[in-house]
ZADO-1210 file (C-alpha; in nm, 4 decimals, padded with zeros to 6 digits):
<atoms>
<atom x="00.0100" y="02.0082" z="01.4344" code="MET" pos="1"/>
<atom x="-00.3263" y="01.8489" z="01.4248" code="ASN" pos="2"/>
<atom x="-00.6133" y="01.9983" z="01.2431" code="TYR" pos="3"/>
<atom x="-00.9512" y="01.9500" z="01.2419" code="LYS" pos="4"/>
<atom x="-00.9672" y="01.8929" z="00.8607" code="HIS" pos="5"/>
<atom x="-00.6325" y="01.7997" z="00.7300" code="PRO" pos="6"/>
<atom x="-00.5660" y="01.9033" z="00.3639" code="PRO" pos="7"/>
<atom x="-00.3892" y="01.5704" z="00.2855" code="ILE" pos="8"/>
<atom x="-00.5534" y="01.3939" z="-00.0205" code="THR" pos="9"/>
<atom x="-00.2980" y="01.1086" z="-00.0395" code="GLU" pos="10"/>
<atom x="-00.0260" y="00.9804" z="00.2002" code="ALA" pos="11"/>
<atom x="00.2284" y="00.7208" z="00.0771" code="VAL" pos="12"/>
<atom x="00.4926" y="00.5035" z="00.2273" code="ILE" pos="13"/>
<atom x="00.7263" y="00.3446" z="-00.0234" code="GLU" pos="14"/>
<atom x="00.9886" y="00.0490" z="-00.0101" code="ILE" pos="15"/>
<atom x="01.1959" y="00.0095" z="-00.3020" code="ARG" pos="16"/>
<atom x="01.4334" y="-00.2589" z="-00.3730" code="LEU" pos="17"/>
<atom x="01.7688" y="-00.2892" z="-00.5480" code="SER" pos="18"/>
<atom x="01.6297" y="-00.6572" z="-00.6586" code="GLU" pos="19"/>
<atom x="01.3068" y="-00.7494" z="-00.8130" code="GLU" pos="20"/>
<atom x="01.0869" y="-01.0449" z="-00.6714" code="ILE" pos="21"/>
<atom x="00.9616" y="-01.3024" z="-00.8984" code="SER" pos="22"/>
<atom x="00.6119" y="-01.3012" z="-01.0847" code="ASP" pos="23"/>
<atom x="00.4999" y="-01.6067" z="-00.8632" code="SER" pos="24"/>
<atom x="00.5982" y="-01.4539" z="-00.5211" code="ASP" pos="25"/>
<atom x="00.4191" y="-01.0965" z="-00.6440" code="LYS" pos="26"/>
<atom x="00.0955" y="-01.3023" z="-00.7245" code="ASN" pos="27"/>
<atom x="00.1081" y="-01.5018" z="-00.4114" code="LYS" pos="28"/>
<atom x="00.1481" y="-01.1642" z="-00.2115" code="ILE" pos="29"/>
<atom x="-00.1432" y="-01.0320" z="-00.4314" code="TRP" pos="30"/>
<atom x="-00.3659" y="-01.2877" z="-00.3128" code="ARG" pos="31"/>
<atom x="-00.2501" y="-01.2489" z="00.0554" code="ASP" pos="32"/>
<atom x="-00.3765" y="-00.8964" z="00.1055" code="PHE" pos="33"/>
<atom x="-00.7475" y="-01.0006" z="-00.0536" code="ILE" pos="34"/>
<atom x="-00.9270" y="-01.0311" z="00.2563" code="ASP" pos="35"/>
<atom x="-00.8206" y="-00.6620" z="00.3773" code="GLU" pos="36"/>
<atom x="-00.8313" y="-00.5199" z="00.0391" code="TYR" pos="37"/>
<atom x="-01.0766" y="-00.6767" z="-00.1748" code="PRO" pos="38"/>
<atom x="-01.0784" y="-00.4405" z="-00.4574" code="LEU" pos="39"/>
<atom x="-00.8284" y="-00.4979" z="-00.7299" code="GLU" pos="40"/>
<atom x="-00.7085" y="-00.3725" z="-01.0451" code="ASP" pos="41"/>
<atom x="-00.3727" y="-00.3582" z="-01.2616" code="MET" pos="42"/>
<atom x="-00.1688" y="-00.0700" z="-01.3089" code="VAL" pos="43"/>
<atom x="00.0937" y="00.0154" z="-01.5987" code="ILE" pos="44"/>
<atom x="00.3722" y="00.2314" z="-01.5989" code="ALA" pos="45"/>
<atom x="00.6275" y="00.3169" z="-01.8950" code="ALA" pos="46"/>
<atom x="00.9675" y="00.3221" z="-01.8021" code="LYS" pos="47"/>
<atom x="01.2920" y="00.4179" z="-02.0030" code="ASP" pos="48"/>
<atom x="01.0878" y="00.6061" z="-02.2802" code="VAL" pos="49"/>
<atom x="01.3053" y="00.6502" z="-02.5953" code="GLU" pos="50"/>
<atom x="01.2230" y="00.8588" z="-02.9087" code="ILE" pos="51"/>
<atom x="01.4438" y="00.8300" z="-03.2170" code="LYS" pos="52"/>
<atom x="01.4094" y="01.0489" z="-03.4872" code="ILE" pos="53"/>
<atom x="01.5846" y="00.9436" z="-03.8356" code="ASP" pos="54"/>
<atom x="01.6050" y="01.2717" z="-04.0240" code="GLY" pos="55"/>
<atom x="01.2350" y="01.3239" z="-04.0366" code="ASN" pos="56"/>
<atom x="00.9965" y="01.3577" z="-03.7518" code="ALA" pos="57"/>
<atom x="00.7368" y="01.1567" z="-03.9712" code="ASP" pos="58"/>
<atom x="00.9817" y="00.8749" z="-03.9346" code="ASN" pos="59"/>
<atom x="01.0009" y="00.8771" z="-03.5434" code="ALA" pos="60"/>
<atom x="00.9732" y="00.5529" z="-03.3536" code="THR" pos="61"/>
<atom x="00.9203" y="00.5158" z="-02.9665" code="THR" pos="62"/>
<atom x="01.0036" y="00.2779" z="-02.7374" code="SER" pos="63"/>
<atom x="00.9614" y="00.1708" z="-02.3654" code="ALA" pos="64"/>
<atom x="00.9563" y="-00.0649" z="-02.1134" code="GLN" pos="65"/>
<atom x="00.6292" y="-00.1627" z="-01.9773" code="ILE" pos="66"/>
<atom x="00.5781" y="-00.2572" z="-01.6239" code="GLU" pos="67"/>
<atom x="00.2777" y="-00.4144" z="-01.5092" code="LYS" pos="68"/>
<atom x="00.1762" y="-00.3578" z="-01.1198" code="GLY" pos="69"/>
<atom x="-00.1042" y="-00.4823" z="-00.9051" code="LEU" pos="70"/>
<atom x="-00.3570" y="-00.2424" z="-00.7024" code="ARG" pos="71"/>
<atom x="-00.5521" y="-00.3475" z="-00.4106" code="ARG" pos="72"/>
<atom x="-00.7712" y="-00.1448" z="-00.2334" code="SER" pos="73"/>
<atom x="-01.0303" y="-00.1504" z="00.0486" code="SER" pos="74"/>
<atom x="-01.3995" y="-00.1527" z="-00.0066" code="THR" pos="75"/>
<atom x="-01.4375" y="00.2279" z="00.0100" code="ASN" pos="76"/>
<atom x="-01.1186" y="00.2648" z="-00.1804" code="ALA" pos="77"/>
<atom x="-00.9456" y="00.4935" z="00.0460" code="ASP" pos="78"/>
<atom x="-00.6835" y="00.2352" z="00.1341" code="GLU" pos="79"/>
<atom x="-00.4490" y="00.1039" z="-00.1128" code="VAL" pos="80"/>
<atom x="-00.1521" y="-00.0844" z="-00.1424" code="ILE" pos="81"/>
<atom x="00.0481" y="-00.1201" z="-00.4663" code="LEU" pos="82"/>
<atom x="00.2888" y="-00.4042" z="-00.5617" code="LEU" pos="83"/>
<atom x="00.5700" y="-00.3718" z="-00.8076" code="TRP" pos="84"/>
<atom x="00.8412" y="-00.6242" z="-00.8847" code="LYS" pos="85"/>
<atom x="01.0710" y="-00.3693" z="-00.7248" code="ASN" pos="86"/>
<atom x="00.8507" y="-00.1810" z="-00.4477" code="SER" pos="87"/>
<atom x="00.5929" y="-00.2010" z="-00.1865" code="PHE" pos="88"/>
<atom x="00.3613" y="00.0986" z="-00.1564" code="ILE" pos="89"/>
<atom x="00.1004" y="00.1641" z="00.1098" code="VAL" pos="90"/>
<atom x="-00.1280" y="00.4682" z="00.0131" code="SER" pos="91"/>
<atom x="-00.3940" y="00.6300" z="00.2006" code="GLN" pos="92"/>
<atom x="-00.6599" y="00.8633" z="00.0372" code="LEU" pos="93"/>
<atom x="-00.8702" y="01.1234" z="00.2132" code="ALA" pos="94"/>
<atom x="-00.9943" y="01.1377" z="00.4729" code="PRO" pos="95"/>
<atom x="-00.6443" y="01.0988" z="00.6435" code="TYR" pos="96"/>
<atom x="-00.6927" y="00.9135" z="00.9619" code="PRO" pos="97"/>
<atom x="-00.3809" y="01.0025" z="01.1256" code="GLY" pos="98"/>
<atom x="00.0072" y="00.8672" z="01.1659" code="TRP" pos="99"/>
<atom x="-00.0432" y="00.5970" z="01.4070" code="GLU" pos="100"/>
<atom x="-00.3220" y="00.4048" z="01.1636" code="THR" pos="101"/>
<atom x="-00.1381" y="00.4799" z="00.8857" code="PHE" pos="102"/>
<atom x="00.2015" y="00.3346" z="00.9995" code="ILE" pos="103"/>
<atom x="00.0020" y="00.0483" z="01.1568" code="GLY" pos="104"/>
<atom x="-00.1424" y="-00.0548" z="00.8132" code="ARG" pos="105"/>
<atom x="00.2165" y="-00.0277" z="00.6907" code="PHE" pos="106"/>
<atom x="00.3610" y="-00.2612" z="00.9395" code="GLU" pos="107"/>
<atom x="00.0816" y="-00.4989" z="00.8801" code="GLN" pos="108"/>
<atom x="00.1100" y="-00.4829" z="00.4935" code="GLY" pos="109"/>
<atom x="00.5032" y="-00.5138" z="00.5331" code="TRP" pos="110"/>
<atom x="00.4866" y="-00.8118" z="00.7443" code="SER" pos="111"/>
<atom x="00.2610" y="-00.9839" z="00.5094" code="ILE" pos="112"/>
<atom x="00.4848" y="-00.9144" z="00.2062" code="TRP" pos="113"/>
<atom x="00.8045" y="-01.0161" z="00.3831" code="LYS" pos="114"/>
<atom x="00.6400" y="-01.3593" z="00.4562" code="LYS" pos="115"/>
<atom x="00.6580" y="-01.4510" z="00.1000" code="THR" pos="116"/>
<atom x="00.9304" y="-01.2134" z="-00.0771" code="ALA" pos="117"/>
<atom x="01.1623" y="-01.2922" z="00.2143" code="GLY" pos="118"/>
<atom x="01.4791" y="-01.0506" z="00.2568" code="TYR" pos="119"/>
<atom x="01.5555" y="-00.8214" z="-00.0249" code="LYS" pos="120"/>
<atom x="01.8111" y="-00.5265" z="00.0080" code="ASN" pos="121"/>
<atom x="01.6185" y="-00.1978" z="00.0309" code="ILE" pos="122"/>
<atom x="01.7235" y="00.0627" z="-00.1948" code="SER" pos="123"/>
<atom x="01.5313" y="00.3580" z="-00.0930" code="ARG" pos="124"/>
<atom x="01.2784" y="00.4266" z="00.1828" code="ILE" pos="125"/>
<atom x="01.0297" y="00.7480" z="00.1548" code="GLY" pos="126"/>
<atom x="00.7314" y="00.8941" z="00.2506" code="ILE" pos="127"/>
<atom x="00.5139" y="01.1264" z="00.0262" code="ARG" pos="128"/>
<atom x="00.2100" y="01.3438" z="00.1579" code="TYR" pos="129"/>
<atom x="00.0207" y="01.5416" z="-00.1121" code="ILE" pos="130"/>
<atom x="-00.1919" y="01.8255" z="00.0212" code="ASN" pos="131"/>
<atom x="-00.4609" y="02.0443" z="-00.1564" code="ARG" pos="132"/>
<atom x="-00.5349" y="02.3796" z="00.0110" code="ILE" pos="133"/>
<atom x="-00.8703" y="02.5028" z="-00.1177" code="ASP" pos="134"/>
<atom x="-00.9264" y="02.8799" z="-00.0993" code="ILE" pos="135"/>
<atom x="-01.2868" y="02.9856" z="-00.0809" code="PRO" pos="136"/>
<atom x="-01.4569" y="03.2304" z="-00.3012" code="SER" pos="137"/>
<atom x="-01.4666" y="03.5217" z="-00.0567" code="SER" pos="138"/>
<atom x="-01.0421" y="03.4980" z="-00.0654" code="ASP" pos="139"/>
<atom x="-01.0269" y="03.3794" z="-00.4138" code="ILE" pos="140"/>
<atom x="-00.8520" y="03.7231" z="-00.5161" code="GLU" pos="141"/>
<atom x="-00.5902" y="03.6940" z="-00.2251" code="GLN" pos="142"/>
<atom x="-00.2120" y="03.6775" z="-00.3451" code="PRO" pos="143"/>
<atom x="-00.0583" y="03.3095" z="-00.2993" code="ILE" pos="144"/>
<atom x="00.1442" y="03.4723" z="-00.0204" code="SER" pos="145"/>
<atom x="-00.1411" y="03.4940" z="00.2207" code="ARG" pos="146"/>
<atom x="-00.1530" y="03.0861" z="00.2039" code="TYR" pos="147"/>
<atom x="00.1982" y="02.9604" z="00.0916" code="LEU" pos="148"/>
<atom x="00.5372" y="03.0867" z="00.1563" code="SER" pos="149"/>
<atom x="00.6615" y="02.8679" z="-00.1509" code="ILE" pos="150"/>
<atom x="00.5580" y="03.0150" z="-00.4941" code="PHE" pos="151"/>
<atom x="00.6832" y="03.1704" z="-00.7896" code="PRO" pos="152"/>
<atom x="00.8081" y="03.5310" z="-00.7961" code="ASN" pos="153"/>
<atom x="00.6163" y="03.6905" z="-01.0697" code="ILE" pos="154"/>
<atom x="00.6539" y="04.0627" z="-01.1635" code="PRO" pos="155"/>
<atom x="00.3231" y="04.2501" z="-01.0327" code="GLU" pos="156"/>
<atom x="00.3111" y="04.4260" z="-01.3930" code="THR" pos="157"/>
<atom x="00.2445" y="04.0688" z="-01.5078" code="LEU" pos="158"/>
<atom x="-00.0650" y="04.0169" z="-01.2866" code="GLY" pos="159"/>
<atom x="-00.1256" y="03.6961" z="-01.1017" code="SER" pos="160"/>
<atom x="-00.0912" y="03.3468" z="-01.2196" code="SER" pos="161"/>
<atom x="-00.4096" y="03.1436" z="-01.3740" code="ALA" pos="162"/>
<atom x="-00.1796" y="02.8304" z="-01.3275" code="HIS" pos="163"/>
<atom x="00.1768" y="02.7537" z="-01.1959" code="TYR" pos="164"/>
<atom x="00.3757" y="02.4455" z="-01.1161" code="ALA" pos="165"/>
<atom x="00.7144" y="02.4595" z="-00.9419" code="ILE" pos="166"/>
<atom x="00.9568" y="02.2057" z="-00.8008" code="GLN" pos="167"/>
<atom x="01.2840" y="02.2038" z="-00.5686" code="THR" pos="168"/>
<atom x="01.5013" y="01.9257" z="-00.4364" code="GLN" pos="169"/>
<atom x="01.6998" y="01.9894" z="-00.1258" code="ILE" pos="170"/>
<atom x="01.9551" y="01.7609" z="00.0359" code="PRO" pos="171"/>
<atom x="01.8912" y="01.7200" z="00.4108" code="LEU" pos="172"/>
<atom x="02.1858" y="01.6527" z="00.6126" code="ALA" pos="173"/>
<atom x="01.9600" y="01.4744" z="00.8889" code="GLN" pos="174"/>
<atom x="01.9538" y="01.1099" z="00.8145" code="ASP" pos="175"/>
<atom x="02.1066" y="01.2084" z="00.4567" code="ASN" pos="176"/>
<atom x="01.7750" y="01.2638" z="00.3436" code="LEU" pos="177"/>
<atom x="01.6433" y="01.4088" z="00.0021" code="THR" pos="178"/>
<atom x="01.3466" y="01.6496" z="-00.0008" code="LEU" pos="179"/>
<atom x="01.1565" y="01.7453" z="-00.3016" code="THR" pos="180"/>
<atom x="00.8788" y="01.9900" z="-00.2576" code="ILE" pos="181"/>
<atom x="00.6341" y="02.0413" z="-00.5571" code="SER" pos="182"/>
<atom x="00.3888" y="02.3504" z="-00.5476" code="SER" pos="183"/>
<atom x="00.1130" y="02.4403" z="-00.7922" code="SER" pos="184"/>
<atom x="-00.1919" y="02.6144" z="-00.8521" code="LEU" pos="185"/>
<atom x="-00.4923" y="02.4014" z="-01.0263" code="LEU" pos="186"/>
<atom x="-00.6172" y="02.5694" z="-01.3147" code="PRO" pos="187"/>
<atom x="-00.9911" y="02.7163" z="-01.2582" code="THR" pos="188"/>
<atom x="-01.1375" y="02.4406" z="-01.4858" code="THR" pos="189"/>
<atom x="-00.9796" y="02.1481" z="-01.2425" code="MET" pos="190"/>
<atom x="-01.0361" y="02.3008" z="-00.9159" code="ALA" pos="191"/>
<atom x="-01.2557" y="01.9928" z="-00.7238" code="PRO" pos="192"/>
<atom x="-01.4737" y="02.2537" z="-00.5328" code="LEU" pos="193"/>
<atom x="-01.7187" y="02.5164" z="-00.6967" code="LEU" pos="194"/>
<atom x="-01.6138" y="02.8680" z="-00.6372" code="ASN" pos="195"/>
<atom x="-01.2713" y="02.7825" z="-00.5028" code="HIS" pos="196"/>
<atom x="-00.9223" y="02.8165" z="-00.5988" code="LYS" pos="197"/>
<atom x="-00.6574" y="02.4967" z="-00.5124" code="SER" pos="198"/>
<atom x="-00.3277" y="02.4977" z="-00.4336" code="TYR" pos="199"/>
<atom x="-00.1375" y="02.1768" z="-00.4247" code="ILE" pos="200"/>
<atom x="00.1659" y="02.1150" z="-00.1813" code="MET" pos="201"/>
<atom x="00.3470" y="01.7938" z="-00.2565" code="ASP" pos="202"/>
<atom x="00.6017" y="01.6817" z="-00.0261" code="ILE" pos="203"/>
<atom x="00.8390" y="01.3731" z="-00.0662" code="ASP" pos="204"/>
<atom x="01.1047" y="01.2792" z="00.1499" code="ILE" pos="205"/>
<atom x="01.3501" y="00.9548" z="00.1053" code="GLY" pos="206"/>
<atom x="01.6301" y="00.8049" z="00.1882" code="LYS" pos="207"/>
<atom x="01.8771" y="00.6222" z="-00.1015" code="GLU" pos="208"/>
<atom x="02.2224" y="00.6180" z="00.0864" code="THR" pos="209"/>
<atom x="02.2388" y="00.3449" z="00.3046" code="ASN" pos="210"/>
<atom x="01.8771" y="00.2968" z="00.4019" code="PRO" pos="211"/>
<atom x="01.7684" y="00.0977" z="00.6931" code="PRO" pos="212"/>
<atom x="01.7557" y="-00.2853" z="00.6468" code="GLN" pos="213"/>
<atom x="01.5527" y="-00.4219" z="00.9513" code="ASN" pos="214"/>
<atom x="01.1928" y="-00.3427" z="01.0482" code="ASP" pos="215"/>
<atom x="01.3052" y="-00.1604" z="01.3782" code="LYS" pos="216"/>
<atom x="01.5352" y="00.0944" z="01.1999" code="ALA" pos="217"/>
<atom x="01.3007" y="00.1310" z="00.9304" code="ILE" pos="218"/>
<atom x="00.9957" y="00.2228" z="01.1534" code="LEU" pos="219"/>
<atom x="01.2505" y="00.4759" z="01.3226" code="GLU" pos="220"/>
<atom x="01.3668" y="00.6530" z="00.9845" code="LEU" pos="221"/>
<atom x="00.9936" y="00.6708" z="00.9087" code="LEU" pos="222"/>
<atom x="00.8877" y="00.8374" z="01.2281" code="ASN" pos="223"/>
<atom x="01.1645" y="01.0513" z="01.1749" code="ASN" pos="224"/>
<atom x="01.0760" y="01.1306" z="00.7936" code="ILE" pos="225"/>
<atom x="00.7013" y="01.2098" z="00.9096" code="ARG" pos="226"/>
<atom x="00.8424" y="01.4641" z="01.1807" code="GLU" pos="227"/>
<atom x="01.0684" y="01.6226" z="00.9110" code="ILE" pos="228"/>
<atom x="00.7549" y="01.6350" z="00.6695" code="LYS" pos="229"/>
<atom x="00.5687" y="01.7933" z="00.9249" code="ASN" pos="230"/>
<atom x="00.7951" y="02.0739" z="00.9881" code="GLN" pos="231"/>
<atom x="00.8608" y="02.1215" z="00.6209" code="CYS" pos="232"/>
<atom x="00.4801" y="02.1557" z="00.5545" code="PHE" pos="233"/>
<atom x="00.4520" y="02.4188" z="00.8622" code="GLU" pos="234"/>
<atom x="00.7221" y="02.6234" z="00.6918" code="SER" pos="235"/>
<atom x="00.5616" y="02.6313" z="00.3349" code="CYS" pos="236"/>
<atom x="00.2151" y="02.7668" z="00.4622" code="ILE" pos="237"/>
<atom x="00.0874" y="03.0988" z="00.6514" code="THR" pos="238"/>
<atom x="-00.1607" y="03.0986" z="00.9377" code="GLN" pos="239"/>
<atom x="-00.4338" y="03.1843" z="00.7042" code="GLN" pos="240"/>
<atom x="-00.3886" y="02.8594" z="00.5769" code="ALA" pos="241"/>
<atom x="-00.3896" y="02.7118" z="00.9187" code="ARG" pos="242"/>
<atom x="-00.7003" y="02.8712" z="00.9927" code="ASP" pos="243"/>
<atom x="-00.8948" y="02.6894" z="00.6981" code="LEU" pos="244"/>
<atom x="-00.7745" y="02.3624" z="00.8335" code="PHE" pos="245"/>
<atom x="-00.9416" y="02.4343" z="01.1611" code="ASN" pos="246"/>
<atom x="-01.2602" y="02.5788" z="01.0731" code="HIS" pos="247"/>
<atom x="-01.5823" y="02.4694" z="01.1831" code="ASP" pos="248"/>
</atoms>
């Protein structure tokens, strides 16, 4: 369904590899994107974090594998690409321009990436959409169920949540996909809009078992995932939430 004001704060397409590209290839690809994504910075991720405690917590040691990624963005910073040694990511921040524009950016970026990196075995293909549903002050005391169909079941005797975060993972028979849904209520101090309550609906769908390796099949899978994502999102919200996205 198309909305006047889609609640999407970020959309992501990720191609993950079973092998790493070289630093020289990563740097060359980085330069190939300069014209369309002139803003640049480095991102750092900690992987395989390990904490060792030898009898005394004061003697605890921590180790982690640090990975550096490269991030480029458009002049207004809403169109983003991320380059890691084993993944290529295209991201769209709000305002979301629509699927055709977004998938077009992915196709263009993926073509540029492959010219340098060449063929690499793909281990996962996925799409993630992060949605923020802002409830106005006039409805701020309404129960969660007025807007979402996925939320924690809290006994009425305990009152309403000031904050919650839940996640569920569901295997999907279609295309052998995995669906991960995360739902949360932002604390009032973190709500982006004054006098609003904000719910987050984070939907991630990916294929890790025998993902396609050629472009035609990759695009077909991404379009299928997008349709499934839309169905999932619609099943997780109510008509009252839809009305918010279509207000003038």
